[in-house]
C-alpha positions as CSV (number, residue, x, y, z in Angstrom):
1,M,0.0,0.0,0.0
2,L,2.9,2.3,0.7
3,F,4.2,1.7,-2.8
4,L,0.8,2.7,-4.1
5,L,0.9,5.9,-2.1
6,F,4.3,6.7,-3.4
7,Y,3.1,6.0,-6.9
8,F,0.4,8.6,-6.6
9,Y,2.8,10.9,-5.0
10,L,5.4,10.7,-7.8
11,Q,2.7,11.0,-10.5
12,N,0.8,13.9,-9.1
13,N,3.3,16.0,-7.2
14,H,6.2,17.0,-9.3
15,N,7.4,19.6,-6.9
16,S,7.4,17.3,-3.9
17,Y,10.1,17.1,-1.3
18,L,11.5,13.9,-2.8
19,K,12.4,15.7,-6.0
20,K,14.4,18.3,-4.1
21,D,17.6,18.1,-2.3
22,P,16.8,17.6,1.4
23,P,17.3,20.6,3.6
24,L,20.5,20.5,5.7
25,S,18.3,20.6,8.9
26,Y,16.8,17.2,7.9
27,I,20.2,15.6,7.6
28,I,21.2,17.1,11.0
29,D,17.9,16.2,12.7
30,P,16.4,12.9,11.5
31,F,13.3,13.6,13.7
32,L,12.4,16.5,11.5
33,F,12.8,14.3,8.5
34,M,10.5,11.6,9.8
35,L,7.9,14.2,10.8
36,N,7.9,15.6,7.3
37,I,7.4,12.1,5.8
38,K,4.4,11.6,8.2
39,N,2.9,14.9,7.0
40,I,3.4,13.9,3.4
41,Y,1.8,10.5,4.1
42,K,-1.3,12.2,5.6
43,T,-1.6,14.5,2.6
44,K,-1.4,11.8,0.1
45,L,-3.8,9.5,2.0
46,A,-6.4,12.3,1.9
47,Y,-5.7,12.7,-1.8
48,L,-6.3,8.9,-2.3
49,Q,-9.6,9.1,-0.4
50,K,-10.7,12.0,-2.6
51,L,-9.6,10.1,-5.7
52,I,-11.6,7.0,-4.7
53,Q,-14.7,9.1,-4.0
54,S,-14.4,10.5,-7.5
55,F,-14.5,6.9,-9.1
56,G,-17.6,6.0,-11.0
57,L,-19.5,2.8,-10.2
58,T,-17.5,0.6,-12.5
59,E,-14.2,2.0,-11.3
60,K,-15.2,1.4,-7.7
61,V,-16.2,-2.3,-8.4
62,I,-12.9,-2.9,-10.1
63,F,-11.0,-1.2,-7.3
64,I,-12.7,-3.3,-4.7
65,I,-12.1,-6.6,-6.6
66,L,-8.4,-5.7,-7.1
67,S,-8.1,-4.8,-3.4
68,F,-9.7,-8.1,-2.4
69,I,-7.4,-10.1,-4.6
70,L,-4.4,-8.2,-3.2
71,V,-5.5,-9.0,0.4
72,I,-6.1,-12.7,-0.3
73,S,-2.9,-13.1,-2.2
74,S,-0.9,-11.5,0.6
75,L,-2.5,-13.7,3.2
76,A,-1.8,-16.9,1.1
77,L,1.8,-15.8,0.6
78,L,2.2,-15.1,4.3
79,Q,0.7,-18.6,5.1
80,K,3.1,-20.3,2.7
81,V,6.1,-18.5,4.1
82,N,4.8,-19.3,7.6
83,L,4.6,-23.0,6.8
84,N,8.1,-23.1,5.5
85,F,9.4,-21.9,8.9
86,I,7.2,-24.1,11.1
87,T,7.7,-27.8,12.0
88,E,5.0,-30.1,13.3
89,R,6.2,-32.5,16.0
90,P,4.5,-35.1,18.2
91,A,2.9,-33.9,21.4
92,H,1.7,-35.8,24.5
93,G,-2.0,-36.4,24.7
94,G,-4.8,-38.4,23.0
95,I,-6.7,-41.6,23.6
96,L,-6.7,-44.9,21.7
97,N,-9.6,-47.4,22.3
98,E,-8.7,-51.0,21.3
99,G,-10.9,-54.0,21.2
100,L,-9.8,-57.6,22.1
101,V,-11.7,-60.9,22.0
102,G,-11.6,-63.1,25.1
103,S,-10.4,-62.3,28.6
104,T,-7.1,-62.0,30.2
105,R,-5.8,-64.2,33.0
106,F,-2.0,-63.9,33.1
107,I,-0.6,-60.5,32.5
108,N,2.7,-62.0,33.4
109,P,5.8,-62.5,31.1
110,L,6.3,-66.0,32.6
111,L,2.7,-67.2,32.4
112,E,1.1,-65.4,29.4
113,L,-1.1,-67.8,27.3
114,S,-3.7,-65.9,25.3
115,D,-3.3,-63.1,22.8
116,S,-4.9,-60.8,25.3
117,D,-2.4,-61.8,27.9
118,R,0.5,-61.1,25.6
119,D,-0.9,-57.7,24.4
120,L,-1.1,-56.3,27.9
121,T,2.1,-58.0,29.1
122,Y,4.0,-56.4,26.2
123,L,2.7,-52.9,27.2
124,I,3.2,-53.2,30.9
125,Y,6.5,-55.1,31.2
126,S,9.9,-54.4,29.6
127,G,13.0,-56.5,29.3
128,L,16.7,-55.8,29.1
129,M,16.4,-55.6,25.3
130,R,13.5,-54.5,23.1
131,A,12.8,-55.1,19.4
132,T,12.5,-52.3,16.9
133,A,10.4,-52.0,13.8
134,E,13.5,-52.6,11.7
135,G,13.9,-56.0,13.3
136,D,16.9,-55.0,15.5
137,L,17.3,-55.3,19.2
138,V,18.1,-52.2,21.3
139,P,18.7,-51.8,25.0
140,D,15.6,-51.1,27.1
141,L,16.1,-51.7,30.8
142,A,19.8,-52.1,29.9
143,T,22.1,-49.3,28.8
144,S,24.7,-51.6,27.2
145,Y,25.7,-55.2,26.9
146,N,28.9,-57.2,26.0
147,I,29.3,-60.6,24.5
148,S,32.5,-62.5,25.1
149,A,34.7,-63.6,22.2
150,D,33.6,-67.3,22.6
151,G,30.0,-66.4,22.6
152,L,29.3,-67.9,26.0
153,T,29.0,-64.9,28.3
154,Y,26.6,-62.0,28.0
155,T,27.0,-59.1,30.4
156,F,24.4,-56.3,30.8
157,K,24.5,-52.9,32.5
158,I,21.1,-51.9,33.9
159,N,19.9,-48.4,33.3
160,P,20.2,-46.4,36.6
161,D,17.0,-44.5,35.6
162,A,14.9,-47.7,35.2
163,Y,11.9,-47.8,37.5
164,F,8.9,-50.0,38.1
165,H,5.5,-48.4,38.1
166,D,5.4,-48.3,41.9
167,G,8.5,-46.2,42.0
168,E,11.0,-48.9,43.0
169,K,14.2,-49.1,41.0
170,V,15.0,-52.0,38.7
171,T,18.1,-53.9,39.8
172,A,20.1,-57.0,39.0
173,D,18.1,-58.8,41.7
174,D,14.9,-58.4,39.7
175,V,16.5,-59.7,36.6
176,K,18.1,-62.7,38.4
177,Y,14.8,-63.5,40.2
178,T,12.8,-63.4,36.9
179,I,15.2,-65.8,35.1
180,E,15.4,-68.2,38.0
181,M,11.6,-68.4,38.2
182,A,11.4,-69.0,34.4
183,Q,13.8,-71.9,34.9
184,D,11.8,-73.3,37.8
185,L,10.3,-76.6,36.6
186,S,7.4,-76.5,39.0
187,L,6.2,-73.2,37.6
188,R,5.9,-74.7,34.1
189,S,6.5,-71.4,32.4
190,P,6.2,-71.4,28.6
191,K,9.5,-69.5,28.6
192,R,11.4,-72.2,30.4
193,N,13.0,-73.7,27.2
194,N,14.7,-70.4,26.5
195,W,16.6,-70.5,29.7
196,I,17.5,-74.2,30.2
197,G,21.3,-74.5,30.8
198,V,21.8,-70.7,31.3
199,S,23.4,-69.6,34.6
200,V,22.7,-66.2,36.0
201,E,25.1,-64.2,38.2
202,K,24.6,-60.8,39.8
203,I,27.8,-58.8,39.5
204,S,26.5,-55.6,41.2
205,E,23.2,-53.8,41.7
206,D,23.3,-52.6,38.1
207,E,25.2,-55.5,36.4
208,I,24.1,-59.0,35.5
209,T,25.8,-61.8,33.6
210,F,24.5,-64.8,31.7
211,R,26.6,-67.8,30.9
212,L,25.7,-70.4,28.2
213,K,27.1,-73.9,27.9
214,Q,27.5,-73.5,24.2
215,P,27.3,-70.6,21.7
216,Y,23.8,-69.7,20.7
217,S,23.6,-66.6,18.5
218,P,19.8,-66.0,18.9
219,F,20.2,-65.8,22.7
220,L,20.0,-62.0,22.8
221,E,16.3,-62.4,21.6
222,N,15.6,-64.2,25.0
223,T,16.6,-61.1,26.9
224,T,13.5,-59.3,25.7
225,L,11.6,-61.2,28.4
226,G,9.7,-58.8,30.7
227,I,11.3,-58.4,34.2
228,L,9.2,-59.0,37.3
229,P,9.6,-56.8,40.4
230,K,11.2,-59.1,43.0
231,H,10.0,-57.0,45.9
232,I,6.4,-57.9,44.9
233,W,6.7,-61.5,43.9
234,A,9.5,-62.9,46.1
235,N,7.1,-64.3,48.8
236,A,5.0,-66.2,46.2
237,T,5.9,-69.9,45.7
238,A,5.7,-71.5,42.3
239,D,2.3,-73.1,43.3
240,E,1.0,-69.7,44.4
241,F,2.3,-67.9,41.4
242,P,-0.7,-68.5,39.0
243,F,-3.2,-67.4,41.7
244,S,-1.6,-64.1,42.5
245,S,-3.7,-60.9,42.1
246,Y,-0.7,-59.4,40.4
247,N,-1.4,-61.5,37.3
248,I,-4.5,-59.3,36.9
249,E,-3.2,-56.1,38.4
250,P,0.4,-56.2,37.4
251,I,3.3,-53.8,38.1
252,G,6.0,-53.7,35.5
253,S,8.5,-51.2,34.0
254,G,7.1,-50.9,30.5
255,P,5.7,-47.9,28.6
256,Y,2.2,-48.1,30.1
257,K,0.9,-48.7,33.6
258,I,-2.5,-49.8,34.8
259,Y,-4.8,-46.9,35.9
260,K,-8.3,-48.5,36.1
261,I,-9.9,-51.9,35.8
262,K,-13.6,-52.7,35.3
263,R,-15.0,-56.1,36.0
264,N,-18.2,-57.9,35.2
265,S,-20.6,-59.5,37.7
266,S,-18.3,-62.5,37.9
267,G,-15.3,-60.5,38.7
268,I,-13.6,-61.0,35.3
269,P,-11.9,-57.9,33.9
270,V,-13.7,-56.5,30.8
271,Y,-11.9,-53.2,30.6
272,Y,-8.4,-51.9,31.3
273,E,-7.4,-48.2,31.2
274,L,-3.6,-47.7,30.8
275,K,-1.7,-44.5,31.3
276,A,1.7,-43.5,29.8
277,F,4.5,-44.2,32.2
278,K,6.5,-41.0,32.5
279,K,9.7,-42.8,33.7
280,Y,9.8,-45.4,30.9
281,T,13.5,-45.9,29.9
282,L,13.0,-45.2,26.2
283,G,10.9,-42.1,26.8
284,E,7.4,-41.2,27.9
285,P,4.9,-42.4,25.3
286,F,3.1,-39.7,23.4
287,I,-0.4,-41.2,23.5
288,T,-1.5,-40.6,27.1
289,T,-4.3,-43.2,27.4
290,L,-4.9,-46.7,26.1
291,N,-8.3,-48.3,26.7
292,F,-8.7,-52.0,26.2
293,N,-12.3,-53.4,25.9
294,F,-12.8,-57.2,26.0
295,Y,-15.6,-58.9,24.0
296,S,-16.7,-62.5,24.2
297,N,-16.7,-63.1,20.5
298,E,-15.7,-61.5,17.2
299,K,-19.3,-60.5,16.4
300,D,-19.6,-58.4,19.5
301,L,-16.3,-56.8,18.8
302,T,-17.3,-56.0,15.2
303,D,-20.6,-54.5,16.4
304,A,-18.7,-52.4,18.9
305,Y,-16.3,-51.2,16.2
306,L,-19.1,-50.3,13.8
307,A,-20.9,-48.5,16.6
308,G,-17.7,-46.4,17.2
309,Q,-17.1,-47.8,20.7
310,I,-13.6,-48.9,19.7
311,D,-11.3,-47.5,17.0
312,S,-8.6,-50.2,16.7
313,T,-8.3,-53.9,16.8
314,S,-6.1,-56.8,15.5
315,V,-8.4,-59.7,16.0
316,L,-10.9,-59.5,13.2
317,S,-11.1,-62.6,11.0
318,L,-10.5,-62.3,7.2
319,Q,-14.3,-62.3,6.7
320,G,-14.7,-59.7,9.4
321,L,-12.2,-57.4,7.6
322,D,-14.3,-57.6,4.4
323,D,-17.4,-56.6,6.4
324,L,-16.0,-53.2,7.4
325,K,-18.2,-50.6,5.8
326,D,-15.9,-47.6,5.6
327,K,-12.4,-48.7,5.0
328,S,-11.3,-45.2,3.9
329,A,-11.7,-44.0,7.5
330,V,-9.1,-46.4,8.9
331,M,-5.6,-47.6,8.3
332,M,-5.4,-51.3,7.6
333,K,-1.8,-52.2,8.4
334,K,-0.7,-55.5,6.9
335,I,2.0,-57.0,9.1
336,S,4.0,-60.0,8.2
337,L,4.2,-62.8,10.7
338,P,7.2,-65.2,10.7
339,R,5.0,-68.2,10.1
340,I,5.6,-70.6,7.3
341,F,2.7,-72.8,6.2
342,G,3.2,-75.8,4.0
343,V,2.6,-79.5,3.6
344,F,5.2,-81.8,5.2
345,F,5.7,-85.3,3.9
346,N,6.0,-88.2,6.4
347,Q,8.0,-90.7,4.4
348,N,8.1,-93.1,7.3
349,Q,4.3,-93.6,7.2
350,A,3.4,-93.0,3.5
351,K,6.0,-94.9,1.5
352,V,4.8,-93.3,-1.7
353,F,6.7,-90.1,-0.7
354,L,10.0,-92.0,-0.8
355,N,9.8,-91.2,-4.5
356,K,11.2,-87.7,-5.1
357,E,9.3,-87.5,-8.4
358,V,6.0,-87.7,-6.5
359,R,7.0,-84.9,-4.1
360,T,8.2,-82.8,-7.0
361,A,5.0,-83.3,-9.1
362,L,2.8,-82.4,-6.1
363,E,4.9,-79.2,-5.5
364,L,4.5,-78.2,-9.1
365,T,0.7,-78.5,-9.1
366,A,0.0,-76.7,-5.8
367,N,-1.8,-73.5,-6.7
368,R,-0.4,-71.0,-4.2
369,D,-2.1,-68.0,-6.0
370,R,-5.5,-69.5,-5.4
371,I,-4.7,-70.4,-1.8
372,V,-3.7,-66.8,-0.9
373,A,-6.6,-65.3,-2.8
374,E,-9.4,-67.6,-1.5
375,A,-8.2,-69.1,1.8
376,L,-6.5,-65.9,3.0
377,N,-8.6,-63.3,1.2
378,G,-5.4,-61.9,-0.1
379,Y,-3.8,-61.3,3.3
380,G,-0.7,-63.3,2.8
381,E,2.3,-64.0,0.5
382,K,3.1,-67.2,-1.4
383,I,6.5,-68.7,-0.5
384,T,8.8,-71.3,-2.0
385,G,11.3,-71.8,0.8
386,P,11.6,-72.4,4.6
387,L,12.2,-68.7,5.4
388,P,9.8,-65.7,5.0
389,N,10.1,-63.7,1.8
390,G,12.9,-61.1,1.7
391,V,15.0,-62.6,4.4
392,L,17.4,-64.1,1.9
393,S,18.3,-62.1,-1.2
394,T,18.6,-65.5,-3.0
395,T,14.8,-66.1,-2.6
396,P,12.9,-63.1,-3.8
397,K,9.1,-63.1,-3.9
398,S,7.6,-65.4,-6.4
399,T,6.1,-63.6,-9.3
400,I,5.2,-66.7,-11.4
401,I,1.5,-66.9,-12.3
402,Y,0.0,-70.4,-11.9
403,D,-0.8,-72.0,-15.2
404,K,-2.9,-75.1,-14.5
405,D,-2.6,-76.8,-17.9
406,Q,1.2,-76.2,-18.1
407,V,2.1,-77.4,-14.5
408,I,-0.1,-80.5,-14.9
409,K,1.6,-81.4,-18.1
410,Q,5.1,-80.9,-16.5
411,A,4.1,-83.0,-13.5
412,Q,2.8,-85.8,-15.7
413,T,6.0,-85.8,-17.6
414,I,8.0,-86.1,-14.4
415,L,5.9,-89.0,-13.2
416,T,6.0,-90.8,-16.6
417,K,9.8,-90.6,-16.8
418,A,10.1,-92.1,-13.3
419,G,8.0,-95.2,-14.4
420,W,4.5,-94.1,-13.3
421,K,1.5,-94.9,-15.4
422,F,-1.9,-93.3,-15.4
423,N,-4.8,-95.8,-14.8
424,E,-7.5,-94.4,-17.0
425,T,-10.2,-96.6,-15.3
426,D,-9.5,-95.5,-11.7
427,K,-8.1,-92.0,-12.7
428,I,-5.0,-92.5,-10.6
429,W,-1.2,-92.8,-11.1
430,E,0.3,-96.2,-10.4
431,K,3.8,-97.6,-10.3
432,K,5.0,-101.3,-10.2
433,I,7.5,-101.7,-7.4
434,S,7.5,-105.5,-7.6
435,K,5.8,-108.3,-9.5
436,K,3.1,-108.5,-6.8
437,E,2.9,-104.9,-5.5
438,T,1.7,-101.8,-7.3
439,Q,2.1,-98.4,-5.6
440,K,-0.7,-95.9,-6.0
441,L,-0.5,-92.1,-5.7
442,A,-3.0,-92.0,-2.8
443,F,-2.6,-90.3,0.6
444,S,-4.4,-88.2,3.2
445,I,-3.9,-84.6,4.3
446,S,-4.1,-84.0,8.1
447,T,-4.7,-80.5,9.4
448,S,-6.5,-78.3,11.9
449,N,-10.2,-77.8,11.6
450,T,-9.8,-74.0,11.4
451,P,-11.6,-72.4,8.4
452,D,-8.5,-71.2,6.6
453,L,-6.6,-74.5,6.8
454,K,-9.7,-76.5,5.8
455,K,-10.0,-74.3,2.7
456,V,-6.3,-74.7,1.9
457,A,-6.7,-78.5,2.1
458,E,-9.7,-78.4,-0.2
459,I,-7.8,-76.4,-2.8
460,L,-4.8,-78.8,-2.6
461,K,-7.1,-81.8,-3.0
462,E,-8.7,-80.3,-6.1
463,D,-5.2,-79.5,-7.6
464,W,-3.9,-83.0,-6.9
465,T,-7.0,-84.8,-8.0
466,L,-6.7,-83.1,-11.4
467,L,-3.2,-84.4,-11.5
468,G,-4.3,-87.9,-10.9
469,A,-3.9,-88.5,-7.1
470,Q,-6.4,-89.9,-4.7
471,V,-6.6,-87.5,-1.7
472,E,-8.5,-87.7,1.6
473,I,-8.7,-84.8,4.0
474,Q,-8.6,-85.4,7.8
475,T,-9.3,-82.5,10.1
476,F,-8.7,-82.3,13.9
477,D,-9.2,-80.0,16.8
478,P,-5.9,-78.1,17.3
479,S,-5.2,-79.8,20.6
480,D,-5.9,-83.3,19.2
481,L,-3.8,-82.5,16.1
482,N,-0.8,-81.5,18.3
483,Q,-1.0,-84.4,20.7
484,S,-2.5,-87.4,18.8
485,V,-1.3,-86.7,15.3
486,I,1.8,-84.6,15.3
487,G,3.1,-85.9,18.6
488,Q,2.8,-89.5,17.5
489,R,3.8,-88.7,13.9
490,K,0.6,-90.3,12.6
491,Y,0.0,-88.5,9.2
492,D,0.8,-89.0,5.6
493,V,0.9,-85.3,4.7
494,L,0.7,-82.6,7.4
495,L,-0.7,-79.2,6.5
496,F,0.8,-77.1,9.3
497,G,2.5,-73.9,10.2
498,E,5.8,-73.2,11.8
499,I,6.5,-70.1,13.8
500,I,10.0,-68.8,13.1
501,N,11.0,-66.1,15.4
502,R,13.0,-63.0,14.6
503,S,16.3,-64.8,15.2
504,L,15.5,-67.2,12.3
505,D,16.8,-70.2,14.1
506,L,15.7,-73.2,12.0
507,F,17.4,-75.9,14.1
508,A,14.3,-77.1,15.8
509,F,12.4,-77.5,12.6
510,W,14.9,-79.2,10.3
511,H,17.8,-80.8,12.3
512,S,17.6,-84.6,12.3
513,S,17.9,-84.7,16.1
514,Q,14.4,-83.2,16.2
515,R,12.7,-85.9,14.0
516,N,10.9,-87.9,16.7
517,T,10.2,-85.5,19.5
518,G,10.9,-82.0,18.1
519,Y,9.3,-79.8,15.4
520,N,10.9,-81.6,12.5
521,V,7.5,-82.8,11.2
522,A,8.9,-83.6,7.8
523,M,11.2,-86.2,9.5
524,Y,14.0,-84.7,7.5
525,T,17.5,-86.2,7.6
526,N,20.5,-84.6,5.8
527,S,23.9,-84.6,7.3
528,K,25.0,-81.5,5.3
529,A,21.9,-79.6,6.3
530,D,22.5,-80.6,9.9
531,K,26.0,-79.2,9.9
532,L,24.8,-75.9,8.3
533,L,22.1,-75.5,11.0
534,E,24.6,-76.2,13.8
535,E,27.0,-73.7,12.4
536,A,24.4,-71.0,11.8
537,R,23.1,-70.9,15.4
538,Q,26.6,-70.3,16.7
539,I,27.4,-67.3,14.4
540,S,26.5,-64.0,15.9
541,D,27.0,-62.0,12.7
542,K,23.6,-61.8,11.0
543,E,24.9,-61.7,7.4
544,A,27.2,-64.6,7.9
545,R,24.4,-66.6,9.5
546,L,22.1,-65.9,6.5
547,K,24.8,-67.2,4.1
548,K,24.6,-70.5,6.0
549,Y,20.8,-70.5,5.7
550,A,21.1,-69.8,1.9
551,L,23.1,-73.0,1.5
552,F,20.7,-74.8,3.8
553,E,17.8,-73.6,1.6
554,K,19.4,-75.1,-1.5
555,E,19.6,-78.5,0.3
556,I,15.8,-78.2,1.1
557,Q,14.9,-77.3,-2.4
558,N,16.9,-80.2,-3.8
559,D,15.4,-82.7,-1.4
560,V,11.7,-81.5,-1.4
561,P,10.8,-82.7,2.1
562,A,7.9,-80.3,2.1
563,I,5.9,-77.9,-0.1
564,F,6.1,-74.4,1.2
565,L,2.8,-72.5,0.4
566,Y,2.3,-69.2,2.1
567,A,3.2,-66.8,4.9
568,P,0.1,-65.2,6.5
569,E,-0.3,-61.5,7.3
570,F,-2.4,-60.2,10.1
571,V,-4.2,-56.8,9.7
572,Y,-4.1,-54.2,12.4
573,I,-6.9,-51.6,12.1
574,L,-6.0,-48.2,13.4
575,P,-7.8,-44.8,13.1
576,T,-6.2,-42.3,10.8
577,K,-5.5,-40.0,13.8
578,V,-2.7,-42.3,15.0
579,Q,0.6,-41.4,13.5
580,G,4.1,-42.8,13.9
581,F,3.1,-46.5,13.6
582,K,5.8,-48.8,12.1
583,S,6.2,-52.5,12.2
584,G,8.5,-55.0,10.5
585,L,8.9,-58.8,10.9
586,I,7.4,-59.6,14.4
587,N,7.3,-62.8,16.4
588,N,3.6,-62.5,17.4
589,R,0.7,-60.0,17.1
590,S,1.5,-58.4,20.4
591,E,4.7,-57.0,19.0
592,R,2.7,-54.6,16.9
593,F,3.3,-52.5,20.1
594,E,7.1,-52.7,19.8
595,E,7.4,-49.0,19.2
596,I,4.2,-47.7,20.7
597,Y,6.1,-45.1,22.7
598,K,6.7,-43.4,19.4
599,W,3.1,-43.4,18.2
600,Y,1.2,-40.1,18.6
601,I,-2.2,-38.4,18.1
602,E,-1.6,-34.8,19.2
603,T,0.9,-32.5,17.6
604,D,2.5,-29.1,18.3
605,K,3.6,-26.6,15.6
606,I,6.7,-24.7,16.4
607,W,9.2,-22.4,14.6
608,N,12.2,-24.1,13.1
609,F,14.7,-22.0,15.0
610,I,13.2,-23.2,18.3
611,T,13.6,-26.9,17.3
612,K,17.2,-26.2,16.4
């Protein structure tokens, strides 16, 4: 506007002060100079007002429009400049309402059984180490750790600023007590196997040492175990442990602490309100309040979600996800689980699988694309090896599209070359193994009676029936499957899933020592593979360990002891207001909270120079 005034000034006052040399008094006295400028400004402003009054109607409209455009443009420019100098950062505040199915009984790192138990345990307790979204392990209650050159001794320094929710400091006594209770056979902790053969020594109040009998590179993963406060639990015997009220009203050192519990008429908790723990070692969480609502079944949870009573959940089934009405209002985070599903051949029981050509022909004709699309509703990835996709650079994601006619023709060729003949009458492949005995391509698939696995079995049966195999499906309750079928190795083909943790230790699943009592459900035996597995679990360097697994994978692909089908994903539904969520490869659903202390809802806007 000043420029406009000066424009009128220069155009209409040729004898103005600005066209003359300034008087000497103005140079000597700047105040007189400024006063003169003020008088000039008043004069020209009056002149501008008279000029506007002299405008006709059209001129006035044009003047108003141009003035409006000038004001709006100036404001927009100022806003843009303002944004360039302002940073938005997370602020403390906000509430997240989460829904869970079932109830919680053991919010205790040594006793947790259900998903609800694990969810709350992960939030309330913390360990010496904690996983990150990138799949690394970082100190939590610890400040540092040291591993001896022989890989047998692990020494941790405990953070002097680590506290439990009741204000007591975390010390080496708490760590030692927790591990010794995990090792107590009478407690029957699910975590006991991780600590068998490990000795624990307290060096000082803030230093603890673990000693192993032999090198075990994934051991560091075990130290993510939540630490119990000894001053609360010390008087409880192993028999009294499961009945303690602290399993329902726990005190830990994790990012959140219990603030309020609501129970139903039977005294069972149906609601937990958690508050951010200000003294959490990795920093006070930004989201102030987490509310957990428990529902007896998925339908009730879905109804509550649709009614707006909860705004996040991780327990909806694949069908439930499809029933969501407004998917645009939520973030549906697909999170990979380290679970490998496939069919495992029991060559001891079904002699037909002693023939490699049979295993190869069945592997060729398994329609992974259809399995992921129909059995998993698209929430999964097809796999071709014993490790999740992307872990090894040698096994990228499969992009080959299933061609039914082509793969059946290839499989038929493999069987024919190996001496198999197709019986046109019975529609089945047969092979003479002696003058009196003919082997038929017939077997059964044993699996759990869960909807997704039943669907996978049905798809495989269709695929292999088209090839010319006779297939029977046998489904079992999960507990019966584990005890009566898997435990006793009574199956021809087992459709099953293996949970591979972040450390990627495959020893338990494929080493020959695990054939009869371990998780080697394919009954696999290969001396070269055994050696690679033994060496891999003793190598602390991750890249070097993965090179061993790459060689192991080649042995598996050559021997075809199993057909690897898919790795499932679970979907975590979050409201769009939640920011900062990240997740990588996790051991279980509860680890979606691994970096919850970085999530945020509220934000502050501050000038850049302040942040610097």
